[in-house]
C-alpha positions as CSV (number, residue, x, y, z in Angstrom):
1,X,104.4,132.3,85.0
2,X,101.9,130.6,87.2
3,X,103.5,127.5,89.3
4,X,101.6,124.3,89.4
5,X,100.2,123.2,92.7
6,X,103.0,121.9,94.8
7,X,102.8,117.9,95.2
8,X,102.4,116.6,99.1
9,X,105.2,116.7,100.9
10,X,106.3,113.2,102.5
11,X,109.1,112.4,105.0
12,X,110.5,109.1,103.7
13,X,112.3,107.0,106.8
14,X,113.8,104.0,106.0
15,X,114.9,101.2,108.3
16,X,118.0,100.0,106.9
17,X,118.5,96.7,109.1
18,X,114.9,95.4,107.4
19,X,115.3,96.7,103.8
20,X,117.6,95.9,100.8
21,X,119.6,98.6,98.9
22,X,118.6,97.1,96.0
23,X,114.9,98.7,96.0
24,X,116.5,102.1,96.2
25,X,115.7,103.3,92.6
26,X,112.5,101.9,92.1
27,X,111.6,102.9,95.8
28,X,111.9,106.6,95.2
29,X,110.8,106.4,91.5
30,X,107.4,105.1,93.3
31,X,107.5,107.6,95.8
32,X,107.7,110.2,93.3
33,X,104.0,109.2,92.2
34,X,102.7,109.6,95.8
35,X,104.3,113.1,96.5
36,X,107.6,115.2,96.9
37,X,110.2,113.3,99.1
38,X,111.1,116.5,101.1
39,X,112.8,114.5,103.8
40,X,114.8,111.4,103.3
41,X,116.5,109.5,106.2
42,X,117.9,106.1,107.0
43,X,118.7,104.4,110.3
44,X,120.8,101.5,111.2
45,X,124.5,100.7,112.0
46,X,126.6,101.4,109.1
47,X,129.4,99.7,110.6
48,X,128.2,96.5,109.5
49,X,129.0,94.9,106.1
50,X,125.5,93.9,105.8
51,X,124.6,97.5,105.3
52,X,127.5,98.6,102.9
53,X,125.1,98.5,100.0
54,X,123.2,101.3,101.2
55,X,126.3,103.4,102.1
56,X,127.4,103.2,98.4
57,X,124.0,104.7,97.2
58,X,123.2,107.4,99.7
59,X,124.4,110.5,97.7
60,X,122.7,109.2,94.5
61,X,119.5,109.7,96.5
62,X,120.5,112.5,98.8
63,X,119.6,110.1,101.6
64,X,120.7,111.5,105.3
65,X,122.1,108.6,107.2
66,X,121.5,108.5,110.9
67,X,124.5,106.2,112.4
68,X,123.1,103.8,115.5
69,X,125.9,101.9,117.2
70,X,124.6,98.3,118.5
71,X,126.1,98.8,122.1
72,X,124.0,95.9,123.2
73,X,122.8,92.8,121.3
74,X,119.4,92.3,120.7
75,X,118.6,96.1,121.4
76,X,117.4,97.8,118.2
77,X,118.6,101.6,118.7
78,X,117.7,102.4,115.0
79,X,114.1,101.7,115.8
80,X,114.0,104.1,118.5
81,X,115.6,106.7,117.0
82,X,113.1,106.5,113.8
83,X,110.1,106.6,116.0
84,X,111.4,110.0,117.5
85,X,112.3,111.7,114.4
86,X,109.0,111.0,113.1
87,X,107.0,112.0,116.0
88,X,109.3,115.5,116.1
89,X,108.5,115.7,111.9
90,X,105.0,114.8,112.5
91,X,104.5,117.6,115.1
92,X,106.2,120.1,113.1
93,X,103.2,120.3,110.8
94,X,105.4,120.6,107.4
95,X,104.3,117.4,105.7
96,X,100.9,115.8,104.2
97,X,102.2,112.2,104.6
98,X,105.1,109.6,105.7
99,X,106.8,106.8,104.0
100,X,107.9,104.0,106.3
101,X,110.2,101.7,104.7
102,X,110.5,98.4,106.5
103,X,109.0,94.5,107.3
104,X,109.0,95.1,111.0
105,X,105.6,95.1,112.7
106,X,107.1,97.2,115.2
107,X,106.2,100.4,113.6
108,X,102.5,99.6,113.6
109,X,101.8,101.8,116.3
110,X,104.0,104.5,114.7
111,X,101.8,104.2,111.6
112,X,98.4,104.3,113.2
113,X,99.3,107.5,115.7
114,X,100.4,109.6,112.2
115,X,97.1,108.4,110.7
116,X,95.5,109.6,113.8
117,X,96.9,113.2,113.2
118,X,95.3,113.1,109.5
119,X,98.3,112.4,108.0
120,X,98.8,109.4,105.0
121,X,101.4,106.7,106.0
122,X,102.6,104.6,102.8
123,X,104.3,101.7,103.8
124,X,107.1,99.6,102.0
125,X,108.2,96.2,103.0
126,X,108.5,92.6,101.7
127,X,105.5,90.1,102.1
128,X,106.5,88.7,105.0
129,X,105.4,92.0,106.6
130,X,102.8,91.4,109.7
131,X,99.4,92.1,108.5
132,X,99.0,94.5,111.6
133,X,101.6,97.1,110.0
134,X,100.1,96.7,106.5
135,X,96.7,97.6,107.5
136,X,97.7,100.5,109.9
137,X,99.3,102.2,106.4
138,X,96.8,103.9,104.0
139,X,98.6,101.9,101.5
140,X,101.5,99.0,101.5
141,X,103.5,98.2,98.6
142,X,105.4,95.1,98.7
143,X,109.1,95.5,97.7
144,X,109.0,92.6,95.6
145,X,107.1,94.1,93.5
146,X,109.6,97.0,93.0
147,X,112.3,94.4,92.2
148,X,110.3,93.0,89.2
149,X,112.6,94.0,86.0
150,X,114.9,95.9,87.8
151,X,118.0,93.6,88.0
152,X,120.9,94.2,85.6
153,X,122.4,91.9,82.8
154,X,124.3,88.9,84.7
155,X,122.5,89.3,87.9
156,X,120.2,86.7,89.2
157,X,116.5,87.7,89.2
158,X,114.4,88.0,92.0
159,X,112.0,85.2,93.2
160,X,108.6,85.9,92.3
161,X,105.9,85.2,94.6
162,X,102.9,86.3,92.0
163,X,99.3,85.2,91.8
164,X,97.5,84.1,88.6
165,X,95.0,87.3,87.6
166,X,92.2,85.0,88.1
167,X,92.8,84.9,92.0
168,X,92.0,88.4,92.0
169,X,88.3,87.9,91.2
170,X,87.1,87.3,94.5
171,X,88.3,90.7,96.0
172,X,87.2,92.9,93.2
173,X,84.1,90.9,93.0
174,X,83.7,91.9,96.8
175,X,84.6,95.6,96.4
176,X,82.4,96.1,93.3
177,X,79.4,94.6,95.0
178,X,79.7,96.9,97.8
179,X,79.5,100.0,95.3
180,X,76.3,101.5,94.6
181,X,75.7,100.6,90.9
182,X,72.1,100.3,89.5
183,X,73.5,98.5,86.4
184,X,76.4,96.9,87.7
185,X,78.7,98.8,85.7
186,X,81.6,101.0,87.6
187,X,84.2,103.3,86.6
188,X,87.7,101.7,86.5
189,X,88.9,104.5,88.5
190,X,86.3,104.5,91.3
191,X,87.1,101.2,91.6
192,X,91.0,101.6,92.0
193,X,90.2,104.1,94.9
194,X,87.8,101.5,96.6
195,X,90.3,98.8,96.5
196,X,93.0,100.9,98.1
197,X,90.5,101.6,101.1
198,X,89.6,97.9,101.3
199,X,93.0,96.5,101.2
200,X,95.8,98.6,101.7
201,X,98.3,96.2,100.2
202,X,96.5,95.7,96.7
203,X,98.7,95.6,93.9
204,X,97.8,94.5,90.2
205,X,101.7,93.7,90.3
206,X,101.3,91.1,92.7
207,X,99.3,89.5,90.2
208,X,101.7,89.8,87.6
209,X,99.8,93.1,85.8
210,X,101.2,96.5,85.5
211,X,97.7,98.3,85.9
212,X,94.3,97.5,87.3
213,X,92.9,97.6,83.6
214,X,95.2,94.5,82.3
215,X,94.3,92.9,85.6
216,X,90.6,93.3,85.1
217,X,91.2,91.9,81.0
218,X,93.4,89.3,82.2
219,X,91.1,87.7,85.3
220,X,88.6,86.7,82.8
221,X,85.8,87.7,85.2
222,X,84.7,90.9,84.2
223,X,83.0,92.6,81.3
224,X,84.8,95.6,80.1
225,X,83.0,99.0,78.1
226,X,85.5,100.9,76.4
227,X,83.4,102.6,74.2
228,X,85.3,105.8,72.6
229,X,85.2,108.9,74.5
230,X,84.2,107.2,77.4
231,X,86.0,106.4,80.6
232,X,86.8,102.6,81.3
233,X,84.2,100.9,82.8
234,X,83.6,97.1,84.2
235,X,81.2,94.8,85.8
236,X,80.9,91.3,86.7
237,X,80.2,89.0,83.8
238,X,76.6,87.4,84.1
239,X,76.7,83.5,85.7
240,X,75.0,80.8,84.1
241,X,71.6,80.2,85.2
242,X,71.8,77.4,88.2
243,X,70.3,74.2,87.3
244,X,67.4,72.7,89.7
245,X,68.2,70.2,92.2
246,X,67.2,66.7,90.4
247,X,67.2,68.5,87.0
248,X,69.0,66.3,84.4
249,X,71.1,68.2,82.2
250,X,69.8,69.0,78.8
251,X,71.3,67.0,75.8
252,X,73.5,68.7,73.2
253,X,71.8,69.1,69.8
254,X,73.7,67.1,67.2
255,X,74.4,68.8,64.1
256,X,73.0,67.2,61.1
257,X,75.5,66.5,58.3
258,X,74.4,68.4,55.3
259,X,72.1,66.4,52.8
260,X,74.2,64.9,49.9
261,X,72.6,66.0,46.5
262,X,71.4,63.5,44.1
263,X,73.6,63.0,41.1
264,X,72.2,64.8,38.3
265,X,71.2,62.4,35.4
266,X,73.5,62.2,32.4
267,X,72.5,64.2,29.5
């Protein structure tokens, strides 16, 4: 029996000091769509009460904890340990990519260095993550999007910082304009690939949509070709012709009421 091609091997490195344990389940579900989480390590001072949430779920996800005692206030030994391990793993040549889970801009140079080696870097962090780190990753996923719908009964729902679908029109329009298309139609799959290259943190879930196709439909700015047997295509809706300067708007034509028929003479 022939084996299926192996998924890309990924090293998952988690900064516990800057990541909530509540995302753990959805985090590894998301990573499973990118490849195989061959290495799973987390760094922090687990003697702290704030990190107790992680200690309770390490075994569930087979995460190896690297304890870093905070001997001096203000010095982050966890970040240094994570960077050292990342460089060792990168030079081993056993991985196709890395998942860096943190909202800390200190990992910007690490992400850039890994990508210089031709490896993929997928970042996971909160919306407050500085742009420098987000753009250093091939793709950046906001952890708030992982929390939506993940709460248990009785738990407070996470704060949603989502935009309306129409807010995505400008970036979608810009990317479509850069794609070479004679008739204006572009494939949805190609659009998704270009979006990932154009903006590493673009995610339909940030606009309240599960998929890119849902976002395109709900945004209201595009025509969709979903002919049977063909891949989904989209293009910008044609704009209404602009009125010349000083030209008065055309008056609306009033509908005439239907003429009443004359009463028939009595027989």
